[in-house]
C-alpha positions in Angstrom: 0.0 0.0 0.0 2.8 2.4 0.7 4.1 2.6 -3.0 0.5 3.3 -4.1 0.1 6.0 -1.5 3.4 7.6 -2.6 2.4 7.5 -6.3 -0.9 9.1 -5.4 0.8 11.8 -3.3 3.1 12.7 -6.2 0.2 12.9 -8.7 -1.8 15.1 -6.3 1.2 17.5 -6.0 2.2 17.5 -9.7 -1.2 18.9 -10.8 -1.0 22.2 -8.8 2.6 22.6 -9.6 1.9 22.2 -13.3 -1.0 24.7 -13.1 1.2 27.2 -11.2 3.9 26.9 -13.9 1.4 27.5 -16.6 0.0 30.5 -14.8 3.5 31.9 -14.4 4.3 31.4 -18.0 1.1 33.1 -19.1 1.8 36.0 -16.8 5.3 36.4 -18.2 4.1 36.4 -21.8 1.4 38.9 -20.8 4.1 41.3 -19.6 6.3 40.6 -22.7 3.4 40.9 -25.2 3.6 44.8 -25.6 7.4 44.6 -26.1 7.0 41.8 -28.6 4.4 43.8 -30.5 6.6 46.9 -30.6 9.7 45.0 -31.7 7.7 43.2 -34.4 6.2 46.4 -35.8 9.5 48.4 -35.6 12.1 45.7 -36.4 10.8 42.3 -37.6 8.1 43.6 -40.1 10.4 46.2 -41.7 13.1 43.6 -42.0 10.8 41.2 -43.7 9.6 44.0 -46.0 13.2 44.9 -46.9 14.0 41.3 -47.7 11.0 41.0 -50.0 11.8 44.4 -51.7 15.4 43.3 -52.4 13.9 40.9 -55.0 11.7 43.6 -56.6 12.1 46.8 -58.5 10.5 50.1 -57.3 9.8 53.2 -59.3 9.7 56.8 -58.3 5.9 56.5 -57.9 5.4 54.7 -54.6 1.8 53.9 -55.6 3.0 51.5 -58.4 3.0 47.8 -57.5 6.2 46.1 -56.8 7.7 44.3 -59.8 9.5 41.0 -59.1 13.0 41.0 -60.7 14.6 38.0 -58.9 18.3 38.3 -58.4 18.8 41.3 -60.6 19.6 43.6 -57.6 22.1 41.0 -56.3 23.8 41.0 -59.7 23.9 44.8 -59.7 25.5 44.7 -56.2 28.2 42.3 -57.4 29.0 44.4 -60.4 28.7 47.8 -58.7 32.2 49.4 -58.4 30.9 51.9 -55.8 29.7 49.0 -53.7 33.2 47.5 -53.7 34.7 50.9 -52.9 32.4 51.5 -49.9 33.1 47.9 -48.7 36.8 48.6 -48.8 36.3 52.0 -47.0 34.2 50.3 -44.3 36.9 47.6 -43.9 39.6 50.3 -43.5 37.4 52.1 -41.0 37.1 48.8 -39.0 40.8 48.2 -39.1 41.6 51.8 -38.1 39.1 51.8 -35.2 38.8 48.4 -33.6 42.5 47.7 -32.5 43.0 51.1 -30.9 39.6 50.8 -29.1 40.4 47.3 -27.8 43.9 48.1 -26.6 43.2 51.7 -25.6 40.2 50.8 -23.6 42.0 48.0 -21.9 44.9 50.3 -21.0 42.5 52.9 -19.6 40.7 50.2 -17.6 44.0 49.0 -16.1 45.0 52.6 -15.3 41.8 53.5 -13.5 41.7 50.2 -11.7 44.9 51.1 -9.8 44.8 52.7 -6.4 45.6 56.2 -7.8 44.5 59.5 -6.2 41.5 60.9 -7.9 40.7 57.5 -9.5 36.9 58.2 -9.5 37.6 61.6 -11.2 39.6 59.8 -13.9 36.9 57.3 -14.5 34.3 60.0 -14.9 36.5 62.0 -17.2 37.2 59.0 -19.5 33.5 58.1 -19.5 32.1 61.6 -20.2 32.5 61.4 -24.0 30.0 58.4 -24.0 27.3 60.8 -22.6 27.8 63.3 -25.4 25.5 63.0 -28.3 27.3 61.7 -31.4 25.7 64.6 -33.4 27.1 67.1 -31.0 30.5 65.4 -31.0 30.6 65.3 -34.8 29.7 69.1 -35.1 32.3 69.9 -32.4 35.0 68.0 -34.2 34.0 69.5 -37.5 34.7 72.9 -36.1 38.0 71.8 -34.6 39.0 70.4 -38.0 38.0 73.5 -40.0 40.8 75.4 -41.8 40.1 78.3 -39.4 39.4 76.0 -36.5 41.1 75.4 -33.2 43.6 72.8 -34.4 44.8 74.8 -37.3 45.0 77.8 -35.0 47.2 76.1 -32.6 49.5 74.8 -35.4 49.6 78.3 -36.9 50.6 79.8 -33.5 53.2 77.1 -33.0 54.8 77.0 -36.5 54.4 80.7 -37.5 53.6 82.3 -40.9 55.1 79.4 -42.8 52.2 77.2 -41.8 49.5 76.5 -44.3 46.1 75.4 -42.9 45.4 71.7 -43.2 42.1 70.6 -44.7 41.4 67.6 -42.4 38.0 67.0 -43.9 38.6 68.2 -47.4 41.7 66.0 -48.1 40.9 62.5 -49.2 43.9 61.0 -47.4 43.1 62.8 -44.1 39.3 62.7 -44.0 38.8 59.1 -43.0 41.3 59.1 -40.2 39.8 62.4 -39.0 36.3 60.7 -38.8 37.8 57.6 -37.1 39.2 59.8 -34.3 35.6 60.9 -33.4 34.6 57.3 -33.1 37.6 56.5 -30.9 37.0 59.5 -28.7 33.4 58.6 -28.3 33.8 54.9 -27.7 36.9 54.4 -25.5 35.1 55.2 -22.2 32.2 52.8 -23.0 34.5 49.8 -23.6 36.7 50.9 -20.7 33.8 50.2 -18.4 33.4 46.6 -19.9 37.1 45.9 -19.3 36.9 47.5 -15.8 34.1 45.1 -14.8 36.3 42.2 -16.0 39.4 43.4 -14.1 37.5 43.8 -10.9 36.6 40.1 -11.1 40.2 39.0 -11.1 41.3 37.9 -7.6 44.1 40.1 -6.2 45.8 37.0 -4.9 46.8 36.1 -8.4 48.8 39.3 -8.8 50.4 38.8 -5.4 51.5 35.3 -6.3 52.8 36.6 -9.7 54.9 39.2 -7.8 56.4 36.4 -5.7 57.4 34.7 -8.9 59.1 37.8 -10.2 56.4 39.1 -12.4 56.2 42.9 -11.6 55.0 46.0 -13.3 53.4 45.6 -16.7 54.8 42.1 -16.9 52.1 40.9 -14.5 49.4 42.2 -16.8 50.9 40.2 -19.7 51.0 37.1 -17.5 47.7 37.5 -15.6 45.5 40.2 -17.0 45.5 39.4 -20.7 44.9 35.7 -20.4 42.0 36.1 -18.0 40.5 39.1 -19.9 40.5 37.2 -23.3 36.6 36.7 -23.2 36.2 40.5 -22.7 38.7 41.3 -25.4 36.7 39.1 -27.8 33.5 40.8 -26.7 34.8 44.3 -27.2 36.5 43.4 -30.5 33.3 42.0 -32.0 30.9 44.6 -30.6 33.2 47.5 -31.7 33.6 45.8 -35.1 29.8 45.7 -35.6 29.6 49.4 -34.5 32.4 50.4 -36.9 30.7 48.5 -39.7 27.5 50.4 -39.1 29.1 53.8 -38.8 26.8 56.6 -40.2 26.3 59.6 -38.0 29.9 60.7 -38.0 30.1 60.5 -41.8 26.8 62.2 -42.3 27.5 65.1 -40.0 31.1 65.7 -41.0 31.8 64.8 -44.6 28.6 63.6 -46.4 30.7 60.7 -47.8 33.4 63.0 -49.3 35.8 64.2 -50.3 35.9 62.1 -53.5 33.9 59.4 -51.7 36.8 58.8 -49.4 34.5 58.4 -46.3 31.5 56.8 -48.0 30.8 53.7 -45.9 28.3 51.0 -46.6 25.6 52.4 -44.3 26.0 55.8 -45.8 25.7 54.3 -49.3 22.5 52.5 -48.3 21.2 55.9 -47.1 22.3 57.6 -50.3 20.7 55.0 -52.5 17.4 55.0 -50.6 16.8 58.7 -50.0 19.0 60.5 -52.6 18.8 58.2 -55.6 15.4 56.7 -54.6 16.6 53.2 -55.4 14.7 51.6 -52.6 15.1 48.0 -53.8 18.8 48.3 -54.4 19.2 49.9 -50.9 17.3 47.0 -49.4 19.8 44.6 -51.1 22.7 46.6 -49.7 21.0 46.4 -46.3 20.7 42.7 -46.6 24.5 42.4 -47.4 25.2 44.5 -44.3 23.0 42.3 -42.2 24.9 39.2 -43.4 28.2 41.0 -42.5 27.0 41.8 -39.0 25.6 38.3 -38.6 29.1 37.0 -39.5 30.6 39.1 -36.6 27.9 37.9 -34.3 28.6 34.2 -35.1 32.3 34.8 -34.5 31.4 36.3 -31.1 29.3 33.3 -30.2 31.9 30.8 -31.4 34.6 32.4 -29.2 32.3 32.9 -26.2 31.7 29.2 -25.8 29.8 28.5 -22.6 30.8 31.8 -21.0 28.3 34.3 -22.3 29.1 37.9 -21.3 26.0 39.5 -22.7 
């Protein structure tokens, strides 16, 4: 009789537990439903529409029905020399921004993690650019870069009458690095905080043991910090790569893709095709290519993260 009583007791308990679990699930979905609707209307539905439109042709008259053209837009993308140019420019932007952000933010995090006087003030100072609107930052740097701006003024005062103003935003060789500097200035503090969170999770005993073994100064960071911070380095590298691939505001506010298309990135080219040339279908195809590029970075991030997700 005891086994039967035990089975009956388990069944009598399982029913209320299952009902409670169902009620909790329904309550959770009820709270999530407004967010799901908003995300669907603002992200998922436009994304599906863009995917469909990438296989169609649109005219100047938006009232005209969509005309299916198959892979014609993809063929145009593969043969478009400007698409190749903006892809190269975006790659150069990524190479010029990501390594300095990764190593610069890590160095700043190590600095402000030390027991220095005014450490909190330093953290606030390095993080302040993150709080500045990217539009405001771009306008401010555009004034700084102007031929009658502050940077040229300082150089003129330092070098004298022999100095000729430098066109930072009007010289093709200088425009892209000048825009990169804005991204670096704006992003270093943000990624510094990520690294700082990782550094504070490293036990201090490891550094003390390393000092006993003769690892002192910056050597202990090579022996202890870098190996233990590798998941955070991967995270920052991938996230900053995605952000650099999608750069738009700096280019739009400072150079409009010029001079001579030297700063025309893939996102700015999507904007230009959609709103200047009114080639909506082709812009959707470019957007799809950008999505696949960002998806590649995301898969790399997941592959390196393993079973230690940081976000």
